[in-house]
N, C-alpha and C positions, 0 to 999 in steps of 0.2 A: 504493499501499499505505499504508494507514492506520489499520490495526486496533489500534493501542497510542498514537494520538493522544490528547495531553494527560497520557499516563501518564510517571510519573518513575520511572526505572529505574538502577540500579547494577550495573555488572561488575566485581566482583573479579579479579585474576591477568589483567586483558584482554592483557598482553604475550605470553600464548600463542595459539598458533594457533586454537584452538577457541573460548576466551574472546573472542577478536578476530573469529570468525565470529557470534558468538551479538551482539557490541556492533553490527556491522555490521546485521544485520538487524533489531536494536531500533531503532538509529537510522533504518535505511529503511522500518519501519512507525510512524515519527512520536513516538518518545520523546523527553522531556527527558532527555539520556543523562550519566552521570557514569560514569566509565572509571576505574580505577585499577589500579596494581603497584607494585612494588618499585622497578623499572625505569621510571622517569619519563619519559626520554627516548622510551622505545618508546610508552608511552601518549598522550604529548604527539604523536608524529607520527601516531598513528591517529586522534587527536582532528581535526588538521587536515586529513587526508585526507576524515573523514568532515563535517566543515564546510563544506569546499568541494564536497561534493556536496548541501548544502543542509540538512544535520544541524544539531541543537543538542546539542552536545556537549563537555562540560569534562571536562579531565585532571588526575588527583590522584596523588601517591607515597601510598600506603598500603601496608603490610604486612598482609597475610591472616593474620598469627598472631600480631599484636598486639591484643588486645581493647581497649586503650585508644585508637590510632590509629583501629580499626574504629569503635568508639564515636563518639570526636569528629567523625570524617569523616561517620559518617549523621547525627548532630545538626545538622551545618551543610546539609547538605541537607534534612533536612525543617525546618529554619529556615529556608530559602532560599525553598520550596515549599510549604511546611505538609502535606506529605503524603508518603509513600513507598509506591511502586505494585510494584515490581519489583526484587528482588535475585537477580543469578546470581553463583556462586564458580566459575571454571573452573579453579582451582589443580590441579598435576598435580606430578609427580616422576618422574625418568628413574631406571633401576637404577641407574646407576654412583653418581647422588646418593644413593641409597639402600644403598650398599655392596654393589652388584652381585648378582649372583643364587647366593650360596652354597645347597647342598644345606640343607634344614631342621635336619639331625644337627649341620652345622658352622655355621651363622650364629648369630651371638651375640643377646643379648637386646636390645642396642641395636638391631643392625640388622633385628631382626623388628619392634620399638616405634617406629623412623622413620617409615615410613610412615603407621602408624596415627597418632601425633602429628600429622604435618604434612598429611596429606591429609584424615582424618577430621577431626582437632582445627581445621583452618581451617573446614571447612563446619560444625560444630558453632558456632564464634565468630560468622561472620558471620551464620550463620541468626539464632540467640540474640537477636541484638543488633538485628537488622533486624526481627525480630518484636515486641521491646519497643517500637520506634520505630511499627510498623504499628498496633499495638494502640493506644498512645496517641493516635493522630491518627485514629483508626478508618479506616484506609486500606483495609481488607480487600483486602490487596495478594496476590501471588505469590512465592513463596520457591523457586527453582530450586538444586537441588544436581546435582552431577556426579559420575559414578563411570565406573568401566570395566568391562569384561566379563568380566576376571578373576573377577569375583563370582560367576560364571555357568559358568565353564570348568573344566577339570582341567590346568593347567601345572604342572610341578615348580620347585622352587626358586624360586619367588616367594611363599613363606608371609606376609610382612609386607604387601605391596602386596593381596593377593588377601584377606586379613582387613579390612585396610582398607578395601577395594572394599565388602565384603560389609557392613560395620559402616556405612557411608554408607546403603544401604538400610534396613538397619534403623532408623538415626536418622532417616529420613524417615519413616518410618512413625510412631514416636513423636509427632514434632513435629506432625505432620498431625493427630492424634488430639488434641493440647494444645490447639493454637492456631486448630482449626476452630471452635470457638463464637464467636471475634472475626472471623468472615470471612476468614481467611488460609487460602489453599491451597498445599500443599507438595508438591512435585513432584522427582523424582530423574530427571535423563536420564543414560542409560547409553549409551554410544555404543561402535560396534565399531571395528575398527581403521581410520584413515584413510590410505590407501596415499599421500595427497598431503602429509602433514605430514612435518616434518625427524625427528620421533621415532620414527614407524612407519619412514620409508624407511632411516633411520639405523640403528633394530634390525634389519632386514632385510640391509641392508649389510654388518654385523658379524657377524651370524649366518653369512651367507655365506661370509664369510673363514674364521671360525672353524672352520667345518666342510667347508670346501673344496667347496661346491654352490653353482651359480647362484642368483642372487637370484629369478630368473625362476620357479625350481622351489618357493621357499618361497610366492611369491605365488599361484602356481598350487594349490599344497596350500591355502592359506587361503580361496582362491576356490571350492575344491571343494565346499566347505559351504555356499554361496552358495542360496538359494531361489529367488531373483528375481535375474538374471544383471545387476544394476545396480550401478556402482560407486556407493559411498558419499562424497559429498563433504561439504566444509564448509559449503557452502549448506545441505544438507539439516539439518546440525543447528542452523545459525540460525535457519533458517526453523520447525523444528519447538518450539524454544525460544519462538520470537515467537508460533507458534500457542497453546502451553500458556500463556502469561502472558496471553493475552488471555481474554475474556469466555467464549469458547467451550471456553476448555482448563479450566474448572471441571469438567467430565467428568472428569479425570483426576487428581483431589485424592488424595494420599496413594500414586499409584502409581509403579512404577520404567518409566519408558518406554524401552524398547529402539530406538535407532535403528541399525539395521545391515541392512536391507532384505531382513531373516529370514535366520537361520543355523540349519541343523540342527544344529549341534555345540555351541548355546547352550541352557541349562535354560529 
C-alpha cells in the first residue's frame, strides 16, 4: 500500500483513537508523517510503533487550539520538506469535558459554546494555517476535517456538540470554495459510532448503569438502523481517510463523507 508515497502528512490530536487510526493508515500508505497532540508521550509511543513497522514518522507536542503552536509547527514541516500535502485534525470531546448533557433549557451559554469553540474552533485553526502553507508552496494538498454524526441525527440534550458538528460541515464547504482555485481540496469525514473506541463503549456503559438496562440492549438498538450488517471499525476510518487524501479522492472535494456502512436514521 503506497498510494500516498512521497506525500507529507500531518495528523493533529493523534493521541485519540480515531486520529491514531488515520495516522496508522497514512503511515502504511507511504507518507512522511508527523503526528501531534498535547500529550507528547502518547504520540511518541505511536511514532515508535509505526517506525518499527517501517514507517517514517515524527512526533511533536502541539496544542491544536493554539494558532501560534500550529503555525510554528507547520512552518517547520514545510521548511524541512518544501511542501505540505495532507492535514487531518481528529480533535474530539466527551460529554463530561463539555459540561455533561443538560437539557437546552438548563445548559448555560458557556456549556453550549464550549464544544463549538473547541471542536469547530480547532478545525478552523489547523485548516486555515495548513491552507496558507499549501498555497505558498503550491502543494495542492488535501485538508481533512472530522465531525460526528450528531450533525445529522436528532438526539436530546446535546445542543452544543450537535451545533459544533454541523458547523464543521458548513466550514468544510466554505473552505473548499475558497481554496479550490489553489488546487487544495477540503473534505470532512463524518464517522458513525465506533463500538471499539473507549468513548463509545464508555458512553454505552454509563447509559446502561444510569437507566438500569443491559448494554447489549443499547448496542442492539443502535445497530437496528444499520443498512449493511457490518461492524464499523477504526481501520475503516483510517483507510477511508487515506483514500480521500490520495489522487483518486479528488472526486470528493467539498463533500461530507459519512463512514457508517449506512444508517437508516441518519439524514
